[in-house]
C-alpha positions as CSV (number, residue, x, y, z in Angstrom):
1,M,95.3,113.0,111.8
2,S,92.2,110.7,112.3
3,T,89.7,111.6,115.0
4,D,87.9,108.3,115.0
5,G,90.0,106.4,117.5
6,T,92.5,105.1,114.9
7,R,95.5,106.9,116.5
8,T,94.7,105.3,119.9
9,I,94.7,101.9,118.3
10,V,98.0,102.5,116.4
11,K,99.6,103.7,119.6
12,Q,98.5,100.6,121.4
13,F,100.1,98.5,118.7
14,A,103.3,100.6,118.9
15,I,103.6,99.8,122.6
16,K,103.5,96.1,122.0
17,H,105.4,96.1,118.7
18,K,108.5,98.3,118.5
19,N,108.6,98.2,114.7
20,V,105.2,100.0,114.6
21,R,105.4,103.8,114.5
22,L,102.7,106.5,114.2
23,I,103.7,109.2,111.7
24,D,101.5,112.3,111.2
25,N,100.4,113.3,107.7
26,L,99.5,116.9,108.3
27,N,98.3,117.3,104.7
28,R,95.7,114.5,105.1
29,K,96.0,113.4,101.5
30,T,97.0,110.0,100.2
31,P,100.2,110.8,98.1
32,F,101.6,112.8,101.0
33,A,101.2,109.8,103.2
34,F,103.0,107.6,100.7
35,N,105.9,109.9,100.4
36,I,106.2,110.4,104.2
37,G,106.1,106.6,104.6
38,M,108.9,106.2,102.1
39,K,111.1,108.7,103.8
40,E,110.5,107.1,107.2
41,A,110.9,103.5,106.1
42,K,114.3,102.1,107.0
43,G,114.3,99.0,104.8
44,E,115.1,98.4,101.2
45,Y,111.5,97.4,100.3
46,I,108.2,99.0,101.1
47,A,104.6,97.8,100.9
48,I,101.6,100.0,100.2
49,L,98.4,98.3,101.4
50,G,94.9,99.6,101.3
51,A,92.9,99.6,104.5
52,H,89.8,98.4,102.6
53,S,91.4,95.0,101.8
54,E,92.3,91.9,103.8
55,Y,95.5,90.1,103.0
56,D,96.7,86.5,103.2
57,D,99.2,85.9,105.9
58,N,101.9,85.2,103.3
59,Y,101.1,88.3,101.2
60,L,104.3,90.2,101.8
61,Q,106.5,87.2,101.6
62,A,105.0,85.9,98.4
63,C,105.1,89.3,96.7
64,Y,108.8,89.7,97.8
65,D,109.7,86.3,96.6
66,D,108.3,86.9,93.1
67,L,109.8,90.4,93.0
68,I,113.2,88.7,93.4
69,A,112.4,85.8,91.1
70,H,111.2,87.9,88.3
71,N,113.6,90.8,88.8
72,A,110.7,93.2,89.2
73,T,110.5,96.6,90.8
74,G,106.9,96.1,92.1
75,V,104.7,93.0,92.7
76,S,101.2,92.7,93.9
77,G,99.0,89.7,94.6
78,R,95.7,88.6,93.2
79,V,92.7,90.9,94.1
80,I,89.4,89.2,94.9
81,T,86.4,91.4,95.2
82,K,84.2,90.6,98.2
83,A,81.0,92.4,99.4
84,A,81.5,94.6,102.5
85,F,78.2,93.3,104.0
86,N,75.7,90.6,103.4
87,N,72.9,92.7,102.2
88,L,71.4,93.5,98.7
89,Q,73.1,96.9,98.2
90,A,76.5,95.6,99.2
91,R,76.1,92.5,97.0
92,I,75.1,94.7,94.0
93,C,78.3,96.8,94.5
94,E,80.2,93.5,94.5
95,W,78.5,92.3,91.3
96,V,79.3,95.6,89.5
97,M,83.0,95.4,90.5
98,L,83.2,91.8,89.5
99,S,81.9,92.5,86.0
100,S,84.2,93.2,83.1
101,F,81.4,95.2,81.6
102,G,81.0,97.2,84.8
103,V,84.6,98.1,85.5
104,S,86.5,96.9,82.3
105,G,88.6,93.8,81.9
106,N,91.7,95.9,82.4
107,S,90.8,96.8,86.0
108,F,93.2,95.7,88.8
109,R,90.3,93.5,90.0
110,M,90.6,91.4,86.8
111,M,94.4,91.3,86.7
112,K,95.9,88.1,85.5
113,E,99.2,86.6,86.7
114,G,102.3,87.8,84.9
115,D,103.9,91.1,83.7
116,T,101.4,93.9,84.0
117,H,101.0,97.7,83.5
118,S,100.0,98.4,87.1
119,V,100.2,96.9,90.6
120,N,97.8,97.6,93.4
121,F,98.6,96.9,97.0
122,P,102.3,96.3,96.0
123,V,105.6,95.4,97.4
124,F,108.2,97.8,95.9
125,K,111.9,98.4,95.7
126,K,111.9,101.6,97.6
127,Q,114.8,103.3,95.8
128,A,113.1,103.1,92.4
129,L,110.3,105.3,93.7
130,I,112.7,107.7,95.4
131,D,114.6,108.1,92.2
132,L,111.4,109.2,90.6
133,S,110.8,111.8,93.3
134,G,108.0,109.8,94.9
135,Y,104.3,110.1,94.3
136,N,102.7,113.2,92.7
137,E,101.3,115.2,95.6
138,T,98.9,117.2,93.3
139,M,96.8,114.1,92.7
140,D,94.2,113.2,95.3
141,R,93.5,110.0,93.3
142,N,95.1,108.0,90.6
143,Q,98.6,108.7,92.0
144,D,99.2,105.0,91.7
145,N,98.4,104.9,88.0
146,D,100.8,107.8,87.6
147,M,103.6,106.1,89.5
148,N,103.1,102.8,87.7
149,Q,103.4,104.4,84.3
150,R,106.5,106.4,85.4
151,L,108.1,103.2,86.6
152,I,107.4,101.5,83.3
153,D,108.6,104.5,81.3
154,A,111.9,104.4,83.4
155,G,112.4,100.8,82.4
156,H,111.1,99.0,85.5
157,K,109.1,95.8,85.5
158,L,105.8,95.3,87.3
159,Y,104.4,91.8,88.1
160,C,101.2,90.3,89.4
161,T,101.5,87.0,91.3
162,W,98.7,84.6,92.1
163,K,100.7,82.8,94.8
164,T,98.9,85.1,97.3
165,K,95.7,87.2,97.4
166,C,93.8,89.9,99.1
167,Y,90.1,90.5,99.5
168,Y,89.1,93.9,98.3
169,R,85.9,95.5,99.8
170,P,84.0,97.7,97.3
171,P,81.6,100.5,98.4
172,A,79.0,99.2,100.7
173,N,75.9,100.8,99.2
174,L,74.6,102.3,96.0
175,D,75.1,105.9,97.1
176,K,78.8,105.3,97.8
177,L,79.1,103.3,94.6
178,M,77.8,106.2,92.5
179,K,80.1,108.7,94.4
180,Y,83.0,106.3,93.8
181,A,82.2,106.2,90.1
182,Y,82.0,110.0,89.9
183,K,85.2,110.6,91.7
184,G,87.0,108.0,89.6
185,G,85.8,109.6,86.4
186,F,86.6,113.1,87.7
187,W,90.2,112.2,88.5
188,N,90.7,110.4,85.2
189,A,90.2,113.8,83.6
190,K,92.7,115.4,86.0
191,S,95.1,112.6,85.5
192,F,94.8,113.0,81.7
193,Y,96.0,116.6,82.1
194,V,98.8,115.8,84.5
195,H,100.2,112.6,82.9
196,R,98.4,111.5,79.7
197,R,100.2,108.2,79.4
198,S,98.9,107.0,82.7
199,M,95.4,106.9,81.3
200,R,94.1,104.4,78.8
201,L,91.1,104.3,76.4
202,H,89.0,102.2,78.7
203,H,89.2,104.9,81.3
204,F,87.2,107.2,79.0
205,I,84.5,104.9,77.5
206,P,81.9,106.1,80.1
207,F,82.8,109.7,79.1
208,F,81.9,109.0,75.5
209,F,78.7,107.3,76.7
210,V,77.7,110.4,78.6
211,L,78.7,112.7,75.7
212,A,76.3,110.8,73.5
213,L,73.5,111.0,76.1
214,V,74.0,114.8,76.6
215,G,74.9,115.7,73.0
216,L,72.3,113.8,71.0
217,P,69.3,115.5,72.5
218,V,70.8,118.9,71.9
219,L,71.6,118.0,68.3
220,G,68.2,116.4,68.0
221,L,66.5,119.6,68.9
222,A,68.5,121.6,66.4
223,E,67.9,118.9,63.8
224,F,64.1,119.0,64.4
225,I,63.9,122.8,64.2
226,L,66.1,123.1,61.1
227,L,65.4,119.9,59.2
228,H,62.2,118.5,60.8
229,T,63.9,115.1,61.2
230,T,64.5,113.0,64.3
231,Y,67.6,110.9,63.5
232,C,69.5,112.2,66.5
233,W,66.6,111.4,68.8
234,Q,66.5,107.9,67.4
235,G,70.3,107.6,68.0
236,F,69.7,108.8,71.6
237,G,67.2,106.0,72.1
238,I,69.5,103.4,70.4
239,V,72.4,104.3,72.8
240,I,70.1,103.8,75.8
241,V,68.7,100.5,74.5
242,M,72.1,99.2,73.5
243,H,73.6,99.9,76.9
244,L,70.8,98.2,78.7
245,L,71.0,95.2,76.4
246,A,74.8,95.0,76.9
247,G,74.2,95.2,80.7
248,L,71.5,92.5,80.4
249,L,74.0,90.2,78.5
250,A,76.6,90.8,81.2
251,T,74.1,90.0,83.9
252,V,73.1,86.7,82.2
253,Q,76.7,85.8,81.9
254,S,77.3,86.4,85.6
255,L,74.4,84.1,86.5
256,K,76.7,81.2,85.6
257,Y,78.8,82.0,88.7
258,D,76.1,83.3,91.0
259,N,72.5,82.5,90.2
260,D,70.8,85.2,92.2
261,P,67.5,86.5,90.7
262,Q,68.0,89.9,92.3
263,K,70.7,90.5,89.6
264,I,67.8,91.6,87.3
265,L,68.6,95.0,88.7
266,L,72.1,95.0,87.3
267,P,71.5,96.5,83.8
268,F,70.0,99.6,85.5
269,I,72.8,99.8,88.0
270,F,75.4,99.5,85.3
271,F,73.7,102.4,83.5
272,G,73.8,104.6,86.6
273,F,77.4,103.6,87.4
274,H,78.7,104.4,83.9
275,F,76.7,107.6,83.7
276,S,78.2,108.8,87.1
277,Y,81.7,107.8,86.0
278,G,81.4,109.6,82.6
279,W,79.7,112.6,84.2
280,G,82.7,112.9,86.6
281,T,85.1,112.8,83.6
282,L,83.1,115.5,81.8
283,N,83.1,117.8,84.9
284,G,86.8,117.1,85.4
285,L,87.6,118.2,81.8
286,L,85.5,121.3,82.1
287,K,86.9,122.3,85.4
288,R,90.6,121.9,84.5
289,K,91.9,124.8,86.5
290,K,90.2,123.7,89.8
């Protein structure tokens, strides 16, 4: 239901290529689109590809080949993060997404070749997803994490191949980066309520970081009034300093691959990114019913 000209472009493709069809998603949410696509797909295999990524010409073939070779249910290629634009803000977003400190070494952007717990931009055996009743349509985000875990719980195998790759475009500026972090954290909380096993410890580390930043000053005030000591306030300062030092260490390590002096900003960006992410989780936990 796009209004930005996308429908016209797709219709033009459909005229030239009879295997291209435009299907309306009246609910305008991602999981509804996935399920509609599965029902409309006529083949034995489906591919779910994000529009914010660019794919090698052999992407589908290579994923399919390894799906057969490894007797897997879902296979995705290597994901390489690449800035959306050649300006400072876009490069900062790229640096954050390339850092295991920024997004965790368990992120799909860091996925190694072999058996894995999740596949992004995958080729799937369609029937396996249909047998599980498709994607959870109550989840605006993280529906892929939920599906991946349900497939594994049902005994299916997921695999990442490095025989092909795609270039993933992260948010293009700092405002979008922080909103991306907040939404990611918010939906981690929602996903925890819906399907706890689809979430892992690394998804909630920013939440504990925010909990310390919010909780220690409150405890510090009570401590000062009742005990006239400042241990909690000292802990608050230590948390901030330790995070900035860890961010600085991650920045220094990244200079080995890209020696850009503007990376001096990264420790502060990491701080804001993790705070936004954790704040999103905190709000998601507090607003469970919504």
